[in-house]
N, CA, C and O atoms as a GROMACS GRO file, in nm:
protein
  644
    1MET      N    1   3.249   5.095   5.941
    1MET     CA    2   3.270   5.202   5.854
    1MET      C    3   3.138   5.325   5.863
    1MET      O    4   3.018   5.314   5.837
    2LYS      N    5   3.210   5.429   5.906
    2LYS     CA    6   3.114   5.560   5.933
    2LYS      C    7   3.169   5.664   5.853
    2LYS      O    8   3.087   5.748   5.815
    3ARG      N    9   3.272   5.679   5.823
    3ARG     CA   10   3.321   5.819   5.782
    3ARG      C   11   3.414   5.781   5.642
    3ARG      O   12   3.535   5.774   5.664
    4VAL      N   13   3.381   5.762   5.534
    4VAL     CA   14   3.472   5.716   5.421
    4VAL      C   15   3.518   5.828   5.324
    4VAL      O   16   3.442   5.923   5.304
    5VAL      N   17   3.611   5.823   5.277
    5VAL     CA   18   3.690   5.901   5.153
    5VAL      C   19   3.698   5.827   5.062
    5VAL      O   20   3.736   5.711   5.076
    6ILE      N   21   3.663   5.878   4.950
    6ILE     CA   22   3.667   5.751   4.815
    6ILE      C   23   3.789   5.865   4.754
    6ILE      O   24   3.772   5.985   4.776
    7LEU      N   25   3.884   5.827   4.693
    7LEU     CA   26   4.000   5.901   4.628
    7LEU      C   27   4.023   5.811   4.493
    7LEU      O   28   3.987   5.694   4.487
    8GLY      N   29   4.086   5.877   4.388
    8GLY     CA   30   4.114   5.798   4.277
    8GLY      C   31   4.137   5.919   4.133
    8GLY      O   32   4.108   6.038   4.122
    9ARG      N   33   4.195   5.832   4.049
    9ARG     CA   34   4.223   5.945   3.911
    9ARG      C   35   4.078   5.957   3.861
    9ARG      O   36   3.987   5.880   3.891
   10GLY      N   37   4.067   6.074   3.774
   10GLY     CA   38   3.917   6.095   3.752
   10GLY      C   39   3.883   6.012   3.639
   10GLY      O   40   3.974   5.982   3.561
   11GLY      N   41   3.775   5.973   3.620
   11GLY     CA   42   3.677   5.878   3.549
   11GLY      C   43   3.682   5.744   3.618
   11GLY      O   44   3.618   5.653   3.566
   12ALA      N   45   3.761   5.716   3.749
   12ALA     CA   46   3.774   5.582   3.786
   12ALA      C   47   3.647   5.542   3.864
   12ALA      O   48   3.642   5.435   3.924
   13GLY      N   49   3.522   5.648   3.861
   13GLY     CA   50   3.400   5.607   3.931
   13GLY      C   51   3.388   5.618   4.059
   13GLY      O   52   3.346   5.526   4.129
   14LYS      N   53   3.424   5.734   4.102
   14LYS     CA   54   3.427   5.761   4.278
   14LYS      C   55   3.304   5.802   4.281
   14LYS      O   56   3.252   5.770   4.388
   15SER      N   57   3.229   5.864   4.206
   15SER     CA   58   3.093   5.910   4.257
   15SER      C   59   2.977   5.776   4.227
   15SER      O   60   2.875   5.766   4.296
   16THR      N   61   3.011   5.673   4.114
   16THR     CA   62   2.891   5.601   4.127
   16THR      C   63   2.952   5.471   4.244
   16THR      O   64   2.877   5.379   4.277
   17LEU      N   65   3.070   5.478   4.289
   17LEU     CA   66   3.103   5.359   4.418
   17LEU      C   67   3.037   5.456   4.515
   17LEU      O   68   2.948   5.401   4.579
   18ALA      N   69   3.056   5.605   4.549
   18ALA     CA   70   2.986   5.618   4.639
   18ALA      C   71   2.825   5.621   4.678
   18ALA      O   72   2.766   5.610   4.785
   19THR      N   73   2.789   5.638   4.570
   19THR     CA   74   2.642   5.625   4.543
   19THR      C   75   2.600   5.481   4.582
   19THR      O   76   2.518   5.473   4.673
   20ASN      N   77   2.646   5.359   4.521
   20ASN     CA   78   2.613   5.261   4.575
   20ASN      C   79   2.655   5.220   4.707
   20ASN      O   80   2.583   5.146   4.774
   21LEU      N   81   2.790   5.272   4.760
   21LEU     CA   82   2.811   5.232   4.883
   21LEU      C   83   2.703   5.297   4.978
   21LEU      O   84   2.659   5.232   5.072
   22GLY      N   85   2.659   5.426   4.953
   22GLY     CA   86   2.538   5.490   5.037
   22GLY      C   87   2.429   5.419   5.032
   22GLY      O   88   2.346   5.420   5.123
   23THR      N   89   2.418   5.345   4.916
   23THR     CA   90   2.263   5.251   4.904
   23THR      C   91   2.309   5.165   4.982
   23THR      O   92   2.232   5.155   5.078
   24ALA      N   93   2.430   5.070   4.992
   24ALA     CA   94   2.426   4.962   5.065
   24ALA      C   95   2.426   4.979   5.199
   24ALA      O   96   2.369   4.893   5.267
   25THR      N   97   2.501   5.116   5.277
   25THR     CA   98   2.519   5.090   5.379
   25THR      C   99   2.416   5.214   5.480
   25THR      O  100   2.412   5.226   5.602
   26GLY      N  101   2.350   5.283   5.386
   26GLY     CA  102   2.240   5.414   5.442
   26GLY      C  103   2.327   5.520   5.474
   26GLY      O  104   2.274   5.620   5.521
   27LEU      N  105   2.470   5.518   5.457
   27LEU     CA  106   2.539   5.657   5.476
   27LEU      C  107   2.531   5.772   5.402
   27LEU      O  108   2.554   5.762   5.282
   28PRO      N  109   2.507   5.864   5.440
   28PRO     CA  110   2.469   5.990   5.358
   28PRO      C  111   2.627   6.024   5.252
   28PRO      O  112   2.748   6.014   5.275
   29VAL      N  113   2.564   6.055   5.163
   29VAL     CA  114   2.694   6.096   5.008
   29VAL      C  115   2.694   6.238   5.004
   29VAL      O  116   2.597   6.312   4.990
   30ILE      N  117   2.851   6.276   5.021
   30ILE     CA  118   2.875   6.399   4.988
   30ILE      C  119   2.952   6.408   4.870
   30ILE      O  120   3.063   6.355   4.878
   31GLU      N  121   2.921   6.464   4.758
   31GLU     CA  122   3.005   6.487   4.655
   31GLU      C  123   3.060   6.628   4.680
   31GLU      O  124   3.006   6.733   4.715
   32LEU      N  125   3.206   6.588   4.646
   32LEU     CA  126   3.290   6.720   4.707
   32LEU      C  127   3.261   6.803   4.596
   32LEU      O  128   3.223   6.918   4.620
   33ASP      N  129   3.276   6.751   4.435
   33ASP     CA  130   3.274   6.811   4.315
   33ASP      C  131   3.171   6.949   4.344
   33ASP      O  132   3.190   7.064   4.306
   34LYS      N  133   3.082   6.908   4.408
   34LYS     CA  134   2.962   6.993   4.397
   34LYS      C  135   2.960   7.121   4.484
   34LYS      O  136   2.899   7.226   4.462
   35HIS      N  137   3.048   7.084   4.599
   35HIS     CA  138   3.080   7.187   4.685
   35HIS      C  139   3.222   7.276   4.675
   35HIS      O  140   3.246   7.379   4.738
   36PHE      N  141   3.298   7.219   4.591
   36PHE     CA  142   3.460   7.278   4.549
   36PHE      C  143   3.404   7.404   4.422
   36PHE      O  144   3.391   7.525   4.434
   37TRP      N  145   3.383   7.322   4.316
   37TRP     CA  146   3.397   7.404   4.199
   37TRP      C  147   3.244   7.496   4.187
   37TRP      O  148   3.126   7.462   4.193
   38GLY      N  149   3.306   7.610   4.170
   38GLY     CA  150   3.210   7.735   4.150
   38GLY      C  151   3.168   7.756   4.002
   38GLY      O  152   3.196   7.679   3.910
   39PRO      N  153   3.101   7.864   3.992
   39PRO     CA  154   3.041   7.895   3.833
   39PRO      C  155   3.159   7.886   3.741
   39PRO      O  156   3.265   7.916   3.797
   40GLY      N  157   3.168   7.851   3.608
   40GLY     CA  158   3.283   7.841   3.534
   40GLY      C  159   3.391   7.769   3.597
   40GLY      O  160   3.504   7.817   3.591
   41LEU      N  161   3.365   7.639   3.667
   41LEU     CA  162   3.489   7.555   3.697
   41LEU      C  163   3.560   7.635   3.768
   41LEU      O  164   3.680   7.609   3.756
   42GLU      N  165   3.530   7.755   3.863
   42GLU     CA  166   3.622   7.826   3.929
   42GLU      C  167   3.659   7.754   4.071
   42GLU      O  168   3.568   7.726   4.149
   43ALA      N  169   3.775   7.728   4.097
   43ALA     CA  170   3.812   7.635   4.220
   43ALA      C  171   3.775   7.713   4.323
   43ALA      O  172   3.772   7.835   4.307
   44THR      N  173   3.743   7.661   4.432
   44THR     CA  174   3.765   7.727   4.593
   44THR      C  175   3.897   7.742   4.639
   44THR      O  176   3.985   7.656   4.629
   45PRO      N  177   3.906   7.846   4.685
   45PRO     CA  178   4.044   7.872   4.738
   45PRO      C  179   4.101   7.784   4.846
   45PRO      O  180   4.032   7.764   4.946
   46ARG      N  181   4.196   7.741   4.838
   46ARG     CA  182   4.238   7.638   4.963
   46ARG      C  183   4.220   7.679   5.102
   46ARG      O  184   4.191   7.589   5.180
   47ASP      N  185   4.231   7.795   5.147
   47ASP     CA  186   4.189   7.823   5.275
   47ASP      C  187   4.011   7.809   5.302
   47ASP      O  188   3.955   7.744   5.390
   48ARG      N  189   3.962   7.880   5.212
   48ARG     CA  190   3.821   7.856   5.208
   48ARG      C  191   3.786   7.712   5.205
   48ARG      O  192   3.698   7.677   5.284
   49TRP      N  193   3.842   7.620   5.124
   49TRP     CA  194   3.823   7.468   5.115
   49TRP      C  195   3.857   7.389   5.235
   49TRP      O  196   3.784   7.298   5.274
   50ALA      N  197   3.973   7.425   5.298
   50ALA     CA  198   3.980   7.359   5.410
   50ALA      C  199   3.869   7.377   5.516
   50ALA      O  200   3.804   7.288   5.571
   51VAL      N  201   3.858   7.526   5.536
   51VAL     CA  202   3.728   7.550   5.626
   51VAL      C  203   3.592   7.467   5.584
   51VAL      O  204   3.537   7.397   5.668
   52LEU      N  205   3.551   7.477   5.482
   52LEU     CA  206   3.426   7.409   5.397
   52LEU      C  207   3.413   7.249   5.486
   52LEU      O  208   3.330   7.197   5.561
   53GLN      N  209   3.539   7.212   5.429
   53GLN     CA  210   3.555   7.040   5.477
   53GLN      C  211   3.543   7.026   5.611
   53GLN      O  212   3.462   6.947   5.660
   54GLY      N  213   3.631   7.108   5.690
   54GLY     CA  214   3.589   7.116   5.845
   54GLY      C  215   3.449   7.088   5.864
   54GLY      O  216   3.406   6.986   5.917
   55GLU      N  217   3.372   7.191   5.814
   55GLU     CA  218   3.231   7.193   5.818
   55GLU      C  219   3.160   7.038   5.766
   55GLU      O  220   3.080   6.968   5.830
   56LEU      N  221   3.201   7.020   5.669
   56LEU     CA  222   3.109   6.900   5.584
   56LEU      C  223   3.171   6.767   5.694
   56LEU      O  224   3.098   6.674   5.731
   57THR      N  225   3.301   6.779   5.730
   57THR     CA  226   3.317   6.645   5.827
   57THR      C  227   3.284   6.641   5.978
   57THR      O  228   3.322   6.555   6.057
   58ARG      N  229   3.215   6.736   6.001
   58ARG     CA  230   3.176   6.779   6.155
   58ARG      C  231   3.058   6.652   6.185
   58ARG      O  232   3.048   6.613   6.301
   59ALA      N  233   2.966   6.585   6.075
   59ALA     CA  234   2.865   6.466   6.101
   59ALA      C  235   2.964   6.376   6.149
   59ALA      O  236   3.087   6.380   6.143
   60ASP      N  237   2.864   6.268   6.212
   60ASP     CA  238   2.901   6.155   6.242
   60ASP      C  239   2.938   6.046   6.134
   60ASP      O  240   3.033   5.969   6.146
   61GLN      N  241   2.869   6.049   6.049
   61GLN     CA  242   2.862   5.945   5.935
   61GLN      C  243   2.822   6.030   5.774
   61GLN      O  244   2.727   6.100   5.739
   62TRP      N  245   2.943   5.983   5.706
   62TRP     CA  246   2.929   6.027   5.602
   62TRP      C  247   3.048   5.949   5.500
   62TRP      O  248   3.150   5.891   5.537
   63ILE      N  249   2.988   5.971   5.338
   63ILE     CA  250   3.096   5.890   5.250
   63ILE      C  251   3.123   6.056   5.159
   63ILE      O  252   3.033   6.130   5.119
   64MET      N  253   3.237   6.072   5.150
   64MET     CA  254   3.286   6.163   5.067
   64MET      C  255   3.381   6.153   4.928
   64MET      O  256   3.504   6.146   4.933
   65ASP      N  257   3.317   6.153   4.828
   65ASP     CA  258   3.380   6.110   4.720
   65ASP      C  259   3.445   6.237   4.644
   65ASP      O  260   3.394   6.348   4.661
   66GLY      N  261   3.546   6.222   4.568
   66GLY     CA  262   3.617   6.350   4.489
   66GLY      C  263   3.755   6.336   4.521
   66GLY      O  264   3.773   6.284   4.631
   67ASP      N  265   3.829   6.359   4.476
   67ASP     CA  266   3.977   6.395   4.450
   67ASP      C  267   4.000   6.498   4.347
   67ASP      O  268   3.979   6.479   4.227
   68LEU      N  269   4.045   6.613   4.401
   68LEU     CA  270   4.077   6.728   4.309
   68LEU      C  271   4.194   6.768   4.291
   68LEU      O  272   4.226   6.883   4.264
   69GLY      N  273   4.291   6.644   4.310
   69GLY     CA  274   4.410   6.668   4.244
   69GLY      C  275   4.504   6.762   4.326
   69GLY      O  276   4.526   6.744   4.446
   70PRO      N  277   4.566   6.883   4.237
   70PRO     CA  278   4.638   6.948   4.280
   70PRO      C  279   4.586   7.089   4.355
   70PRO      O  280   4.657   7.174   4.408
   71TYR      N  281   4.453   7.086   4.345
   71TYR     CA  282   4.346   7.184   4.432
   71TYR      C  283   4.327   7.135   4.546
   71TYR      O  284   4.290   7.213   4.634
   72ASP      N  285   4.342   7.020   4.573
   72ASP     CA  286   4.285   6.948   4.704
   72ASP      C  287   4.369   6.974   4.816
   72ASP      O  288   4.489   7.003   4.813
   73VAL      N  289   4.276   6.957   4.944
   73VAL     CA  290   4.343   6.979   5.077
   73VAL      C  291   4.291   6.870   5.128
   73VAL      O  292   4.174   6.870   5.167
   74LEU      N  293   4.379   6.750   5.137
   74LEU     CA  294   4.331   6.634   5.193
   74LEU      C  295   4.320   6.618   5.333
   74LEU      O  296   4.231   6.557   5.392
   75ASP      N  297   4.402   6.670   5.375
   75ASP     CA  298   4.423   6.649   5.551
   75ASP      C  299   4.323   6.678   5.632
   75ASP      O  300   4.310   6.636   5.747
   76VAL      N  301   4.256   6.747   5.578
   76VAL     CA  302   4.111   6.787   5.681
   76VAL      C  303   3.973   6.664   5.673
   76VAL      O  304   3.890   6.641   5.760
   77ARG      N  305   3.986   6.601   5.541
   77ARG     CA  306   3.890   6.480   5.555
   77ARG      C  307   3.968   6.341   5.603
   77ARG      O  308   3.914   6.241   5.649
   78LEU      N  309   4.100   6.361   5.580
   78LEU     CA  310   4.189   6.219   5.607
   78LEU      C  311   4.173   6.217   5.754
   78LEU      O  312   4.135   6.112   5.808
   79HIS      N  313   4.202   6.334   5.834
   79HIS     CA  314   4.198   6.295   5.967
   79HIS      C  315   4.072   6.256   6.032
   79HIS      O  316   4.084   6.214   6.147
   80ARG      N  317   3.945   6.262   5.980
   80ARG     CA  318   3.823   6.241   6.027
   80ARG      C  319   3.787   6.081   5.969
   80ARG      O  320   3.703   6.009   6.024
   81ALA      N  321   3.849   6.048   5.874
   81ALA     CA  322   3.806   5.916   5.791
   81ALA      C  323   3.842   5.793   5.897
   81ALA      O  324   3.928   5.794   5.985
   82ASP      N  325   3.758   5.694   5.863
   82ASP     CA  326   3.776   5.564   5.948
   82ASP      C  327   3.805   5.473   5.811
   82ASP      O  328   3.875   5.373   5.828
   83THR      N  329   3.758   5.498   5.681
   83THR     CA  330   3.807   5.372   5.599
   83THR      C  331   3.846   5.486   5.460
   83THR      O  332   3.778   5.586   5.440
   84VAL      N  333   3.929   5.460   5.400
   84VAL     CA  334   3.962   5.506   5.286
   84VAL      C  335   3.970   5.423   5.152
   84VAL      O  336   4.031   5.316   5.158
   85LEU      N  337   3.912   5.464   5.029
   85LEU     CA  338   3.902   5.381   4.935
   85LEU      C  339   3.969   5.437   4.803
   85LEU      O  340   3.943   5.542   4.743
   86LEU      N  341   4.054   5.348   4.777
   86LEU     CA  342   4.148   5.433   4.668
   86LEU      C  343   4.142   5.366   4.564
   86LEU      O  344   4.204   5.262   4.550
   87LEU      N  345   4.046   5.430   4.453
   87LEU     CA  346   4.037   5.380   4.309
   87LEU      C  347   4.159   5.360   4.232
   87LEU      O  348   4.175   5.468   4.175
   88ASP      N  349   4.237   5.297   4.203
   88ASP     CA  350   4.394   5.270   4.147
   88ASP      C  351   4.367   5.208   4.002
   88ASP      O  352   4.429   5.109   3.964
   89TYR      N  353   4.282   5.266   3.931
   89TYR     CA  354   4.234   5.203   3.796
   89TYR      C  355   4.337   5.261   3.694
   89TYR      O  356   4.394   5.368   3.713
   90SER      N  357   4.355   5.186   3.592
   90SER     CA  358   4.437   5.210   3.486
   90SER      C  359   4.420   5.349   3.415
   90SER      O  360   4.313   5.402   3.442
   91PHE      N  361   4.496   5.417   3.336
   91PHE     CA  362   4.461   5.546   3.265
   91PHE      C  363   4.359   5.505   3.164
   91PHE      O  364   4.251   5.563   3.183
   92PRO      N  365   4.360   5.415   3.051
   92PRO     CA  366   4.287   5.361   2.970
   92PRO      C  367   4.118   5.372   3.017
   92PRO      O  368   4.021   5.438   2.982
   93ARG      N  369   4.143   5.277   3.104
   93ARG     CA  370   3.961   5.298   3.179
   93ARG      C  371   3.960   5.433   3.210
   93ARG      O  372   3.910   5.497   3.118
   94CYS      N  373   3.990   5.489   3.286
   94CYS     CA  374   3.967   5.618   3.338
   94CYS      C  375   3.928   5.690   3.208
   94CYS      O  376   3.813   5.730   3.191
   95ALA      N  377   4.041   5.710   3.103
   95ALA     CA  378   4.018   5.790   3.011
   95ALA      C  379   3.890   5.791   2.940
   95ALA      O  380   3.817   5.889   2.926
   96TRP      N  381   3.868   5.654   2.888
   96TRP     CA  382   3.750   5.586   2.829
   96TRP      C  383   3.634   5.645   2.912
   96TRP      O  384   3.540   5.697   2.850
   97GLN      N  385   3.632   5.641   3.045
   97GLN     CA  386   3.508   5.651   3.142
   97GLN      C  387   3.478   5.816   3.124
   97GLN      O  388   3.367   5.865   3.103
   98ALA      N  389   3.605   5.890   3.138
   98ALA     CA  390   3.572   6.030   3.120
   98ALA      C  391   3.543   6.102   2.988
   98ALA      O  392   3.480   6.206   2.970
   99MET      N  393   3.602   6.025   2.905
   99MET     CA  394   3.533   6.115   2.758
   99MET      C  395   3.391   6.063   2.750
   99MET      O  396   3.305   6.145   2.719
  100ARG      N  397   3.350   5.921   2.779
  100ARG     CA  398   3.205   5.914   2.800
  100ARG      C  399   3.107   5.977   2.866
  100ARG      O  400   2.987   5.982   2.837
  101ARG      N  401   3.182   6.039   2.981
  101ARG     CA  402   3.102   6.118   3.115
  101ARG      C  403   3.061   6.256   3.044
  101ARG      O  404   2.943   6.291   3.037
  102SER      N  405   3.161   6.328   2.994
  102SER     CA  406   3.156   6.461   2.968
  102SER      C  407   3.290   6.536   2.887
  102SER      O  408   3.397   6.476   2.883
  103ARG      N  409   3.278   6.646   2.836
  103ARG     CA  410   3.373   6.739   2.781
  103ARG      C  411   3.467   6.756   2.930
  103ARG      O  412   3.413   6.763   3.041
  104GLU      N  413   3.604   6.760   2.911
  104GLU     CA  414   3.647   6.810   3.024
  104GLU      C  415   3.789   6.924   2.956
  104GLU      O  416   3.831   6.931   2.841
  105ARG      N  417   3.833   6.999   3.076
  105ARG     CA  418   3.930   7.087   3.055
  105ARG      C  419   4.068   7.032   3.036
  105ARG      O  420   4.089   6.926   3.096
  106ALA      N  421   4.162   7.081   2.966
  106ALA     CA  422   4.285   7.047   2.949
  106ALA      C  423   4.362   7.021   3.070
  106ALA      O  424   4.455   6.940   3.067
  107ASP      N  425   4.328   7.091   3.188
  107ASP     CA  426   4.418   7.068   3.312
  107ASP      C  427   4.377   6.934   3.363
  107ASP      O  428   4.467   6.873   3.423
  108PHE      N  429   4.249   6.868   3.352
  108PHE     CA  430   4.172   6.766   3.372
  108PHE      C  431   4.246   6.645   3.320
  108PHE      O  432   4.287   6.546   3.381
  109TRP      N  433   4.254   6.673   3.208
  109TRP     CA  434   4.341   6.568   3.160
  109TRP      C  435   4.475   6.563   3.157
  109TRP      O  436   4.522   6.450   3.140
  110LEU      N  437   4.556   6.657   3.170
  110LEU     CA  438   4.678   6.637   3.252
  110LEU      C  439   4.701   6.575   3.373
  110LEU      O  440   4.792   6.496   3.395
  111TRP      N  441   4.597   6.621   3.468
  111TRP     CA  442   4.596   6.534   3.599
  111TRP      C  443   4.560   6.390   3.560
  111TRP      O  444   4.645   6.307   3.590
  112VAL      N  445   4.457   6.350   3.500
  112VAL     CA  446   4.429   6.196   3.476
  112VAL      C  447   4.574   6.134   3.414
  112VAL      O  448   4.627   6.040   3.473
  113TRP      N  449   4.631   6.186   3.302
  113TRP     CA  450   4.765   6.134   3.263
  113TRP      C  451   4.840   6.102   3.342
  113TRP      O  452   4.876   5.984   3.346
  114SER      N  453   4.890   6.197   3.431
  114SER     CA  454   4.991   6.219   3.548
  114SER      C  455   4.955   6.168   3.693
  114SER      O  456   5.022   6.184   3.794
  115TRP      N  457   4.819   6.096   3.680
  115TRP     CA  458   4.789   6.098   3.805
  115TRP      C  459   4.910   5.970   3.889
  115TRP      O  460   4.980   6.005   3.984
  116ARG      N  461   4.915   5.831   3.835
  116ARG     CA  462   4.987   5.734   3.855
  116ARG      C  463   5.113   5.797   3.919
  116ARG      O  464   5.135   5.802   4.040
  117ARG      N  465   5.187   5.841   3.824
  117ARG     CA  466   5.324   5.920   3.856
  117ARG      C  467   5.356   6.027   3.955
  117ARG      O  468   5.451   6.027   4.034
  118ARG      N  469   5.261   6.121   3.940
  118ARG     CA  470   5.268   6.214   4.010
  118ARG      C  471   5.149   6.263   4.125
  118ARG      O  472   5.194   6.330   4.218
  119HIS      N  473   5.052   6.244   4.126
  119HIS     CA  474   4.957   6.234   4.222
  119HIS      C  475   4.949   6.131   4.311
  119HIS      O  476   4.938   6.154   4.431
  120ARG      N  477   4.955   6.008   4.263
  120ARG     CA  478   4.931   5.923   4.365
  120ARG      C  479   5.033   5.892   4.477
  120ARG      O  480   5.001   5.843   4.586
  121PRO      N  481   5.167   5.927   4.437
  121PRO     CA  482   5.260   5.926   4.574
  121PRO      C  483   5.205   6.056   4.638
  121PRO      O  484   5.229   6.042   4.758
  122LEU      N  485   5.153   6.158   4.624
  122LEU     CA  486   5.116   6.261   4.691
  122LEU      C  487   5.010   6.216   4.801
  122LEU      O  488   5.021   6.247   4.919
  123LEU      N  489   4.911   6.141   4.752
  123LEU     CA  490   4.788   6.063   4.797
  123LEU      C  491   4.858   5.974   4.915
  123LEU      O  492   4.844   5.996   5.035
  124ILE      N  493   4.926   5.882   4.866
  124ILE     CA  494   4.997   5.774   4.975
  124ILE      C  495   5.048   5.853   5.079
  124ILE      O  496   5.006   5.833   5.193
  125ASN      N  497   5.131   5.937   5.059
  125ASN     CA  498   5.206   6.041   5.173
  125ASN      C  499   5.084   6.098   5.244
  125ASN      O  500   5.075   6.094   5.367
  126ALA      N  501   4.990   6.151   5.167
  126ALA     CA  502   4.886   6.206   5.271
  126ALA      C  503   4.832   6.113   5.376
  126ALA      O  504   4.827   6.136   5.497
  127LEU      N  505   4.794   6.006   5.315
  127LEU     CA  506   4.749   5.880   5.363
  127LEU      C  507   4.817   5.818   5.498
  127LEU      O  508   4.758   5.771   5.595
  128THR      N  509   4.971   5.829   5.476
  128THR     CA  510   5.019   5.765   5.576
  128THR      C  511   5.076   5.888   5.676
  128THR      O  512   5.152   5.867   5.769
  129THR      N  513   5.026   6.017   5.639
  129THR     CA  514   5.069   6.113   5.762
  129THR      C  515   4.911   6.132   5.788
  129THR      O  516   4.901   6.098   5.906
  130HIS      N  517   4.825   6.156   5.759
  130HIS     CA  518   4.687   6.220   5.789
  130HIS      C  519   4.578   6.105   5.846
  130HIS      O  520   4.505   6.127   5.943
  131ALA      N  521   4.577   5.978   5.769
  131ALA     CA  522   4.491   5.880   5.787
  131ALA      C  523   4.531   5.785   5.890
  131ALA      O  524   4.502   5.667   5.870
  132THR      N  525   4.568   5.806   5.956
  132THR     CA  526   4.650   5.678   6.047
  132THR      C  527   4.579   5.599   6.102
  132THR      O  528   4.615   5.482   6.099
  133GLY      N  529   4.463   5.633   6.167
  133GLY     CA  530   4.362   5.531   6.188
  133GLY      C  531   4.258   5.469   6.101
  133GLY      O  532   4.166   5.392   6.130
  134ALA      N  533   4.296   5.521   5.988
  134ALA     CA  534   4.172   5.452   5.897
  134ALA      C  535   4.197   5.328   5.827
  134ALA      O  536   4.311   5.291   5.798
  135LYS      N  537   4.106   5.270   5.803
  135LYS     CA  538   4.122   5.118   5.708
  135LYS      C  539   4.152   5.164   5.552
  135LYS      O  540   4.066   5.229   5.493
  136LEU      N  541   4.262   5.132   5.495
  136LEU     CA  542   4.286   5.160   5.356
  136LEU      C  543   4.212   5.043   5.265
  136LEU      O  544   4.211   4.929   5.313
  137HIS      N  545   4.159   5.062   5.156
  137HIS     CA  546   4.120   4.964   5.071
  137HIS      C  547   4.171   4.990   4.938
  137HIS      O  548   4.087   5.049   4.871
  138VAL      N  549   4.288   4.964   4.871
  138VAL     CA  550   4.315   4.999   4.733
  138VAL      C  551   4.237   4.915   4.625
  138VAL      O  552   4.276   4.798   4.614
  139LEU      N  553   4.163   4.944   4.566
  139LEU     CA  554   4.094   4.872   4.446
  139LEU      C  555   4.137   4.903   4.304
  139LEU      O  556   4.117   5.010   4.248
  140ARG      N  557   4.208   4.783   4.246
  140ARG     CA  558   4.298   4.816   4.124
  140ARG      C  559   4.198   4.795   4.004
  140ARG      O  560   4.237   4.820   3.890
  141ASN      N  561   4.072   4.751   4.026
  141ASN     CA  562   4.005   4.737   3.894
  141ASN      C  563   3.875   4.707   3.930
  141ASN      O  564   3.856   4.679   4.048
  142PRO      N  565   3.754   4.705   3.831
  142PRO     CA  566   3.601   4.713   3.867
  142PRO      C  567   3.583   4.557   3.916
  142PRO      O  568   3.502   4.533   4.006
  143ARG      N  569   3.638   4.480   3.872
  143ARG     CA  570   3.618   4.353   3.983
  143ARG      C  571   3.630   4.339   4.110
  143ARG      O  572   3.553   4.288   4.192
  144ALA      N  573   3.758   4.399   4.126
  144ALA     CA  574   3.806   4.430   4.290
  144ALA      C  575   3.711   4.512   4.354
  144ALA      O  576   3.674   4.496   4.470
  145THR      N  577   3.668   4.605   4.271
  145THR     CA  578   3.541   4.718   4.344
  145THR      C  579   3.419   4.633   4.388
  145THR      O  580   3.358   4.641   4.495
  146ALA      N  581   3.397   4.544   4.276
  146ALA     CA  582   3.252   4.485   4.297
  146ALA      C  583   3.276   4.349   4.420
  146ALA      O  584   3.185   4.296   4.483
  147ARG      N  585   3.378   4.325   4.426
  147ARG     CA  586   3.407   4.231   4.518
  147ARG      C  587   3.419   4.278   4.661
  147ARG      O  588   3.386   4.197   4.747
  148PHE      N  589   3.460   4.394   4.697
  148PHE     CA  590   3.448   4.498   4.797
  148PHE      C  591   3.282   4.529   4.837
  148PHE      O  592   3.228   4.506   4.945
  149MET      N  593   3.236   4.572   4.748
  149MET     CA  594   3.099   4.578   4.722
  149MET      C  595   3.001   4.501   4.784
  149MET      O  596   2.916   4.541   4.864
  150ALA      N  597   3.027   4.343   4.725
  150ALA     CA  598   2.981   4.244   4.765
  150ALA      C  599   2.979   4.204   4.930
  150ALA      O  600   2.891   4.164   5.006
  151GLN      N  601   3.104   4.232   4.942
  151GLN     CA  602   3.150   4.213   5.087
  151GLN      C  603   3.102   4.308   5.194
  151GLN      O  604   3.103   4.277   5.313
  152VAL      N  605   3.064   4.409   5.156
  152VAL     CA  606   2.994   4.512   5.238
  152VAL      C  607   2.865   4.518   5.249
  152VAL      O  608   2.817   4.565   5.353
  153ARG      N  609   2.781   4.472   5.143
  153ARG     CA  610   2.657   4.438   5.166
  153ARG      C  611   2.610   4.291   5.206
  153ARG      O  612   2.492   4.259   5.221
  154ASP      N  613   2.716   4.208   5.221
  154ASP     CA  614   2.723   4.098   5.295
  154ASP      C  615   2.686   4.139   5.460
  154ASP      O  616   2.583   4.116   5.524
  155ASN      N  617   2.789   4.195   5.492
  155ASN     CA  618   2.797   4.268   5.636
  155ASN      C  619   2.724   4.346   5.644
  155ASN      O  620   2.704   4.343   5.766
  156HIS      N  621   2.651   4.435   5.599
  156HIS     CA  622   2.536   4.510   5.637
  156HIS      C  623   2.421   4.420   5.615
  156HIS      O  624   2.324   4.462   5.679
  157ASN      N  625   2.395   4.318   5.551
  157ASN     CA  626   2.294   4.248   5.567
  157ASN      C  627   2.282   4.134   5.685
  157ASN      O  628   2.183   4.094   5.745
  158ASP      N  629   2.427   4.094   5.696
  158ASP     CA  630   2.427   4.022   5.871
  158ASP      C  631   2.414   4.073   5.972
  158ASP      O  632   2.386   4.013   6.075
  159ARG      N  633   2.435   4.217   5.960
  159ARG     CA  634   2.389   4.298   6.101
  159ARG      C  635   2.263   4.348   6.074
  159ARG      O  636   2.233   4.411   6.176
  160GLN      N  637   2.186   4.354   6.008
  160GLN     CA  638   2.021   4.358   5.998
  160GLN      C  639   1.976   4.240   6.034
  160GLN      O  640   1.884   4.247   6.116
  161SER      N  641   2.006   4.135   6.003
  161SER     CA  642   1.930   4.002   6.044
  161SER      C  643   1.943   3.968   6.191
  161SER      O  644   1.888   3.867   6.236
   0.00000   0.00000   0.00000
């Protein structure tokens, strides 16, 4: 696991997982929201976003967290990924987490609401098309994520012994 993409509905905990995974593995974490959103939450144009991701994925090791929904250009980072983590958490859990985190725009809430029905199928299609060599882990709840992280820590500790 050297190049990890973390995807999922808004509020699922992608950034938290990326931080924890980075701590456990020593891999550098790249939070895509910080690179994508400009002042006033202005979206980076698709062509520019693809080029910027190409630059970010050139490194040999990274964890990239972020799912930008309808704004995203997934294929660039999926082509380079060796591992994909898909947080497939429920709407109530994600909505609660998002409300606790900050105020969000209406388009964010529309994305969160429609994610499983509209955006998840697009992600699955992108994964089967562009991440053919990557190991996919679908994590459906925080317990599954905790088990995954425990396994990563155990494997990392075994390698260091």
